C-alpha positions in Angstrom: -140.7 44.1 71.2 -138.1 42.3 73.2 -137.2 39.0 72.0 -136.2 36.7 75.0 -134.7 33.1 74.9 -135.3 31.2 77.8 -133.0 28.1 78.7 -134.3 26.1 81.1 -138.0 26.9 80.6 -139.3 23.7 81.6 -138.1 24.0 85.3 -139.8 25.8 88.3 -138.3 29.4 87.8 -138.6 29.3 84.0 -142.0 28.0 83.7 -143.3 31.0 86.1 -141.1 33.6 84.2 -143.0 32.6 81.1 -146.0 32.7 82.6 -145.4 36.4 83.9 -144.0 37.5 80.4 -147.4 36.7 78.7 -149.1 39.2 81.3 -146.6 42.0 80.0 -146.6 43.8 76.8 -143.6 44.3 74.5 -142.1 40.8 75.6 -141.8 37.7 73.5 -140.4 34.9 75.2 -139.3 31.5 73.5 -138.6 28.6 75.6 -135.4 26.8 74.4 -135.1 23.4 75.7 -132.6 20.5 75.4 -135.2 17.7 76.0 -138.8 17.9 75.1 -139.7 16.1 78.3 -139.3 19.7 79.7 -142.6 20.7 78.0 -144.9 19.2 80.7 -145.3 22.4 82.6 -145.2 24.8 79.5 -148.0 23.0 77.4 -150.8 25.1 79.0 -149.2 28.3 77.8 -149.3 27.1 74.1 -146.1 28.6 73.1 -143.9 27.5 70.4 -140.5 26.1 71.6 -137.3 25.5 70.3 -134.6 22.8 70.6 -131.2 23.8 71.7 -127.8 22.1 72.0 -126.0 23.7 74.7 -122.7 21.6 73.7 -122.0 23.2 70.4 -121.1 27.0 70.3 -121.9 27.2 66.7 -125.4 25.5 67.2 -126.2 27.8 69.9 -125.3 31.0 68.1 -127.5 30.1 65.4 -130.4 29.5 67.6 -129.9 32.7 69.3 -129.7 34.8 66.3 -132.1 37.9 66.5 -132.8 37.7 70.2 -132.5 40.5 72.3 -131.7 39.0 75.7 -130.9 35.2 76.7 -131.7 34.1 80.4 -130.2 31.1 81.4 -131.7 29.0 84.0 -130.4 25.7 83.0 -129.6 23.2 85.9 -127.9 20.3 84.5 -125.4 18.0 85.9 -122.9 19.8 88.2 -119.9 19.0 85.7 -122.1 20.9 83.0 -122.8 23.9 84.7 -119.4 25.7 83.9 -119.0 24.4 80.2 -122.8 25.4 79.4 -122.3 29.0 80.8 -118.9 29.4 78.7 -120.6 28.2 75.6 -124.0 30.3 76.3 -121.7 33.5 76.8 -119.5 33.0 73.5 -122.8 32.1 71.5 -124.4 35.3 72.8 -121.4 37.2 71.8 -121.2 35.8 68.3 -124.9 36.3 67.6 -124.8 39.7 69.0 -127.3 39.3 71.7 -127.2 42.5 74.0 -128.1 41.1 77.4 -127.2 37.8 79.3 -128.9 37.0 82.5 -127.6 34.2 84.5 -129.4 32.6 87.5 -126.6 32.0 90.2 -127.2 30.9 93.9 -126.5 32.0 97.4 -125.4 28.6 98.1 -121.9 29.5 97.0 -121.6 31.4 100.2 -122.5 28.4 102.5 -123.6 29.4 105.8 -123.1 33.5 105.3 -120.9 33.9 108.0 -119.9 37.4 106.9 -122.6 40.2 107.5 -122.6 43.0 104.8 -121.6 40.2 102.3 -120.9 42.5 99.0 -122.8 41.5 95.9 -119.8 41.1 93.9 -117.9 39.0 96.1 -116.7 35.9 94.6 -117.0 32.7 97.0 -114.4 29.9 97.6 -114.5 27.0 95.3 -113.7 24.6 98.5 -117.2 23.9 99.3 -118.2 20.4 100.5 -121.3 20.5 97.8 -120.3 19.9 94.5 -123.2 22.0 93.2 -121.9 24.7 95.3 -118.4 24.5 93.7 -119.8 24.4 90.1 -121.8 27.6 90.9 -118.8 29.3 92.4 -116.5 28.3 89.4 -119.0 29.9 87.3 -119.2 33.1 88.9 -115.4 33.3 88.8 -115.4 32.5 85.1 -118.3 35.6 84.5 -116.8 38.1 86.7 -113.7 39.3 84.6 -116.0 39.3 81.5 -118.8 41.8 83.0 -116.9 44.8 81.8 -115.7 43.7 78.1 -117.2 43.7 75.0 -119.6 41.1 75.5 -123.3 41.2 76.3 -124.3 43.0 79.2 -124.5 40.2 81.8 -126.4 40.1 85.3 -126.0 37.3 87.7 -128.9 36.9 90.3 -127.9 35.2 93.5 -131.1 34.2 95.5 -131.2 32.2 98.4 -134.2 29.6 98.6 -136.6 30.2 95.7 -139.9 29.6 97.0 -143.8 29.8 96.2 -146.4 27.3 94.5 -144.6 24.0 93.3 -141.2 24.9 94.8 -139.3 22.0 96.6 -138.8 24.3 99.5 -142.4 24.4 100.1 -143.6 20.8 99.3 -140.5 19.1 101.2 -141.3 20.7 104.5 -145.0 20.6 103.9 -144.6 16.7 103.4 -142.5 16.2 106.1 -145.1 18.1 108.6 -147.8 15.9 107.3 -145.9 12.7 108.0 -144.7 14.1 111.3 -141.0 14.0 110.7 -140.2 17.8 110.2 -137.5 19.1 111.8 -135.3 22.3 112.8 -131.8 22.5 114.1 -130.9 24.5 117.0 -134.8 25.4 117.3 -134.8 27.1 114.0 -132.7 30.1 114.8 -130.9 30.2 111.6 -131.7 32.7 109.0 -133.9 31.6 106.3 -132.7 33.6 103.0 -136.3 33.3 101.1 -136.7 34.6 97.8 -140.3 34.2 96.2 -140.6 32.8 92.4 -142.4 36.0 91.4 -139.7 38.5 92.8 -137.1 36.5 91.1 -139.0 36.3 87.8 -139.8 40.0 87.6 -136.3 40.8 88.3 -135.2 38.8 85.3 -137.9 40.3 83.1 -136.6 43.9 84.2 -133.3 43.0 83.5 -134.0 42.0 79.9 -136.3 44.8 79.0 -135.0 47.8 80.8 -134.0 50.9 78.6 -130.5 50.8 79.8 -128.7 47.8 80.3 -127.1 46.6 83.7 -124.2 44.5 84.6 -123.0 42.6 87.6 -124.0 40.6 90.4 -127.1 41.1 92.7 -128.2 39.3 95.8 -132.0 39.2 95.4 -134.6 37.9 98.1 -137.5 38.9 100.0 -137.4 42.0 102.2 -137.3 41.5 105.7 -135.2 38.9 107.9 -136.9 35.7 108.8 -135.6 32.4 110.7 -136.3 29.1 109.7 -138.5 28.7 112.7 -140.6 31.7 111.5 -141.0 30.2 108.1 -141.9 26.6 109.3 -144.4 28.1 111.8 -146.0 30.0 109.1 -146.4 26.7 106.9 -147.6 24.8 109.8 -150.4 27.2 110.0 -151.2 27.0 106.5 -151.7 23.3 106.5 -153.1 22.8 109.9 -150.3 21.3 111.3 -149.2 21.8 115.0 -145.9 23.7 115.6 -145.0 21.3 118.5 -144.7 18.2 116.3 -141.5 19.7 114.7 -138.7 17.7 115.9 -135.7 20.3 117.5 -132.4 18.6 116.7 -129.0 19.8 117.9 -126.2 20.6 115.4 -125.6 17.9 112.6 -122.7 15.8 112.9 -120.9 14.4 109.4 -120.9 10.8 109.9 -119.5 8.1 107.5 -122.8 7.4 106.4 -123.1 11.0 105.3 -119.8 11.2 103.6 -120.6 7.7 101.6 -124.2 9.1 100.7 -122.5 12.4 99.6 -120.4 10.4 97.0 -123.5 9.8 94.7 -123.2 13.4 93.6 -119.6 13.1 92.6 -119.2 13.5 88.8 -117.0 10.1 88.6 -119.7 8.3 90.6 -122.3 9.6 88.3 -120.1 8.3 85.0 -119.9 5.0 86.6 -123.7 4.9 87.2 -124.5 6.0 83.5 -122.4 2.9 82.4 -124.5 0.2 84.7 -127.3 -1.7 83.0 -130.7 -0.8 84.4 -131.1 -4.6 85.0 -127.8 -4.4 87.3 -129.1 -1.4 89.1 -132.4 -2.8 89.8 -130.5 -5.8 91.3 -128.1 -3.7 93.6 -131.7 -2.0 94.7 -133.4 -5.3 95.6 -130.3 -6.2 97.6 -129.9 -3.2 99.4 -133.7 -3.0 100.0 -133.8 -6.6 101.3 -130.7 -6.0 103.7 -132.4 -2.9 105.3 -135.6 -4.8 105.7 -133.7 -7.6 107.7 -132.0 -5.0 109.9 -135.1 -3.1 110.6 -136.9 -3.8 113.9 -140.2 -5.7 113.6 -143.3 -3.5 113.9 -146.0 -4.4 116.2 -149.4 -5.2 114.4 -151.8 -2.3 114.9 -149.3 -0.1 116.6 -148.5 3.4 115.1 -144.8 3.8 114.6 -143.6 7.4 114.9 -141.9 8.6 111.9 -138.3 9.6 112.6 -136.8 12.6 110.9 -134.0 12.0 108.2 -131.7 15.3 108.6 -128.9 15.7 106.2 -125.9 17.7 105.4 -127.8 20.0 103.0 -130.5 20.9 105.3 -127.9 21.5 108.4 -126.1 23.9 106.0 -129.2 26.0 105.0 -130.7 25.9 108.3 -127.3 27.2 109.7 -127.0 30.7 107.6 -125.9 33.2 110.1 -126.5 36.5 108.3 -129.3 37.6 105.6 -128.0 38.5 102.3 -127.7 42.3 101.7 -130.3 43.5 99.3 -129.3 47.3 99.3 -127.9 47.2 95.7 -130.8 45.2 94.2 -133.3 47.7 95.8 -131.5 50.5 94.5 -131.3 49.1 90.8 -134.6 47.5 90.7 -137.0 49.7 92.8 -139.7 48.6 90.5 -139.7 45.1 91.7 -141.8 45.1 95.0 -144.4 42.1 94.7 -145.6 40.0 96.1 -145.2 41.0 99.9 -144.3 38.0 102.5 -147.7 37.9 103.9 -149.5 37.7 100.6 -147.1 35.0 99.2 -147.5 32.9 102.2 -151.2 33.3 102.0 -151.4 32.3 98.2 -148.8 29.5 98.9 -151.1 27.9 101.5 -154.0 28.1 99.3 -152.1 26.3 96.6 -150.9 23.7 99.3 -154.2 23.0 100.7 -155.6 22.6 96.8 -152.7 20.1 96.3 -153.8 17.8 99.4 -151.2 19.1 101.7 -153.4 19.7 104.7 -153.7 18.0 108.2 -157.0 17.2 109.4 -157.8 18.0 113.0 -156.4 15.6 115.3 -153.8 14.1 112.9 -150.7 16.3 113.8 -149.0 15.9 117.2 
């Protein structure tokens, strides 16, 4: 029996990982949560959860005692990504946990400008996205520890993790319903997709295989797909019209984008934490009233077409130039083959329609 501690179990990937673990013999997966609010997605499984404090190595090592493997799926503040991994790794070492599996991200490579990107390549930490910088710093810290006496460490680097309940499904589907979905440069960029079941299955395999692996692994769905192909598939599933997707040129970074991007900076977040809720509400009301005054009046009874709201993140994701090479993953994880893309898209479409993401005849366009 493999005892598996899952940190970040209340999230999209974590909840699916626990669900798949219940269907596999020989695995006891325990959700480890920093806050009870993460139990919302997990309540239906009836699993016993444990509170955990990622700020204390001593507390962590006690919580992780007698576990065979630890999976880190936590996604807290960007400033906490590296310290949490450092504390977790040291706690695993002290508790003699044999395996540490960490969820990295292909976002560290930005637009993936280089073909045949090595799995163990360390990305620059000079990305515009604070999240990408934090993930790159975490990779750089883990890399020299892969061949030490610590736990056998695997870092998976997926692109966009999709499937039922994924934001990369609900966001574009919602935009298609509202008529403000968009693609840059005709959607010619590479869409590096990784279905959540493929990622969860790979994590369970890394945790339970007879011989432990160590290293970085790109992970994704087989086959190369563009954003246009992905969006066209989603429109078919919800009954939308591909012709209603706005086609945009390259994104221009304006002063507004730079100002809006500041909200994710650590020092801005620290200031926001110190502002009372009443003050925040007043600021929001003033901003809302100002926007309403500047907005042109609408004509009663007239349908105002929705306008797309592109941002720098979507431009970067849709500007990927090369697919992630999956050769190393396929060599070391040949057992991870499901689901195939067509089946996964059909199941995702069924979930979308069940959840109300559907366009009635005559609505689209």
